[in-house]
N, C-alpha and C positions, 0 to 999 in steps of 0.2 A: 414649537420653542426649541432653540437650539440645546445643545447639551450643555453649553456654558451657561444659560439661563436656569436650566433645570438644576445644576449644581449649586447655583446661587440660591434658589429658593430652598432646597434641602438643607443648606447650610444655615439659613435664617431660620428656618423652622427649628432645627436642632438647638441653636442659640435660645430660642424662645422657650423650648422645653425646659432647658436646663438654667435658665436666668432665675435668680431669686426672686420670689414673690410673683412669678409669672405663671398662673393656673393653666394658660392656653396660649396658643401663638397668637399674635394680634392679626385682625383682620387684614386680608390682602387689600392693597390700595386699587381703588376702581380704575379700570383702563380710560374712563372718561369722566369729565367733570360731573360731580353731583349736586343738585340743588340750585338755587337761583340767588341772584343778587339784584335782581330788577323787581322784587315783590315789595310789599309794604314793609316799613321797618317796625319791629315790635315795639311796645312801650318800653321806654329806657329805662324806667325805675324797676322793671322787671325782668330784664334780658340784657341790657347793655345796648349795643348797637346792632343786633343781629336782625337779618330780614326774615320773613316767613319763608320757611323751607331752605334757610341759608346752609349751603353744603360747606361753607368756611367755617362754621361753628364747630368747636370741640365735640369729638364723638364721645359719648357715655363711657366711662370707666368699666372695664370688664370684671364682675365680680361672680365667682363660683356660688351659686345658693346653697343654702344649707338643706338637711333633711328634717322631716317631721318625726316627731316623737311618737312612741307607742307607751301604752300603761308599764310595759316591763322595760323598756329602754328610751334613754334620752336621744333626742334627735341631735344633729351636728350643726355647728354655727355656721352662718355664712362665712367666706373665706376672709372678708374684711372686718369681721367682728372682734371685739375686745371680749374674750373669754374671761367673764368675773368669778364663776365658780363652776367646775367640770367633775365635782366629787372627790378631788384628790387632796386639796389643802386650801388654807385661807390666807394665802400670801398676799391677795388683793384687798384684804378687809381689817379693818381695826375696830376697837371698841371706843369710839367716841374721841379716843386721843390717838395720834398717828403712830406714836411709840408705844401703845399698848396692845397687845395681841388681842384678837378676837376670842371671847370665852364661850362662844357657842360650840356645839359639839357636831362632829361628823360621824354618821354610822350607816354603813352598807352604801356609800357616796351620797348620802343625804345630808344637807345642812339643817340642824335641828335648832330651833330656839330654845333656850334654856332661861327657866324663871328667875328673874332678878338679876340675870347676867347683863342687862341692859341692851340698847340698840347696838347694831353694828353698822358700819358705813365703809364705803370703798375708800381707799387711800387716794385714788384719783378723782378728779372734778371733770364734769362734762357740761355741755352748753345745750344744744339741741340734739335729740337722739332718738333712735329706736332701740326699746328695751324688750328682752324677751325674758320672762321668769316663769318658773313652774312650781306650784305649791300644791300640799294637800294637809287638809286639816285632820285632826286626830280621829281614830276609829276605833273602839265605839265613842261616839260623841259625848261630851260632858257639858252641863251648863245649858243656858240658853241666852238669847238676844246677844249682846256684846260679850258674854262671858262662854262662847263657844267657839274655838278655833280661830281667836282674834290674833291678827298681826297687821302689817301694813307695809306698802313700799313707798318709800319717800324719795321723790323727785327733787334733786337739788338740796336733799336733806330738809326740805321744808313743806312740800305738797304731798299729802298723803293720798295714795290709791288703796283703799281698803281691802284688806284680806279677812274674810270672816266664813265661818260655816253657815251658809244662807239656804242649805237645803231644809225645807220644812222647819225654818226656824225664821219667824217674823222678827224685825227690829226696827228703829226708826229708819226711814228710809234713805237718808243721806248718811247712813252708817253702814249700808249693806255691801256686800262683796261687789266690787267693780264701780264703787262711788268715789268721787272726789270727797273726801270725808268732810261733814259738815257743811258742804256746798251744793253738791250735784249728786241726787240719786242715780243710779243706774238706770238706763233706758228700758232695760229689761233684766230679770234674775236669770242668770244662765248657769247656775250652780249646779256642780254635780254632787252626788252622795258623799258623805264624809269617807276619807281613806282614799278616794280617786285623785289621781294628778289630774290638776287644773292648769290652765296656762293664760298668762297676761301677755299680750302684744301691745306695746305702749308707744305711741308717738307723742313726743313732747317737742314744744317750742318754748324756750325759757322767756323771761321778760327782758324788755330792752329799756335802758335808762339813758337820759340825756341830761348832764349837769345835775345828776342826782334826783332827777325827777322821772316817774315812769313814763316812758314813750309808748309802750305796747306791752300789754299783759301777756302772761303764761298761757298757753292753750295745750290741752291734751286729748289725744284721741285713745281709748281704750277698747281693745277686743278682748272679751272674757271668754275663753273657750271657742274662739273664732267668732263670737256673736259680738257687734258694736254695743258697749255700754256707755260711751262717752264719744260724742261726735263733735270734735273740734271745741271743746267745752272751754270757756274762759275760765280761769282761775282767778279768785278775787284777792288773793294773797295767801300767806301762810295758813295752814289748816291746824285746827286744834279742837280739844273738847269743850263744848259750851262757849266757843269764842269764835270771832271772827277776825283773822289776822289781816296785816297789812304788807306791802311790799317794802324791802329795807333800804331801797333806793341805791343799791351797789351790786348785789349778787347776780350776776348774768351765767354763773357756772356754780356747780356745787355735785356733792357725792350722791350716790343711790344708798339709800338707808334701808335696813329691814328693823322692823319693830319686835321688842319683846313685850308682849302683853300677858305674860304667864302661863300661855299656852303653848304646847309642844308641836307648833306647826313646822312642817318639812318643807325644804326648798331644795330644787335641783335645776340644772341646766339654765344658768343666768349667764346672758351675754348682751353686749351693747353694741350699738353702731352709731358712733358720732355722725351727725348730719352736717352737711355743707351745702351752699348755694349750688345753684345751676352752674355749669361750666366750670366749676372749682376743682 
């Protein structure tokens, strides 16, 4: 490599290092063509017009991963995540009305549900997403069944993933921690003892409508403390107590909501990654 080529590489690397939103330099272009264009075409509805091993297909976007949490310290969100709560403020939340501030409280970096303060919702709406949220039920525990460490995570503000202290605390199965409330019990009970930080990692695909009619329902996958409790489960409509809701025919985006159920459940380290299709 000549000194001029070396200088060009160094200059490009320095630009990438200081460019906004560039966590690392782009990968170097290969010296020889990569991939193939003489292989079978993939199904058009799945991928467009790409061949198997197509070297002309866009390279995946580079994202710096986050870090794992410990009981003492929350982890760091991935570089492209929207941080909804980091222990400092509630700027991204409201109390049911977008011009009304959130009435929950922050103590020692935790967001704590306040009895009779109502639900809280994100100011922004989301479609398909990856959501990470950490929660801890009160310790020592009080009550039993649905009266013990009860809250919930609402997807699109309509579909509840139940939060509940289910450590040695039986309840109706489709109201257990990690359930799609009133629809799907968790595949297993992965609950930790009260007071310990627990995690939900949720993959959500929202419903799709065509001319006001449901084309495809919503689906959800839930990892509770790293254990799958919902595996691409179909959501039958909005969730509720002693009812089976329906789809409204219009909402393909919505907020993230947290439920006030009268119990002082703690939350921390809440972030979301809106998901797009392949090659977007």
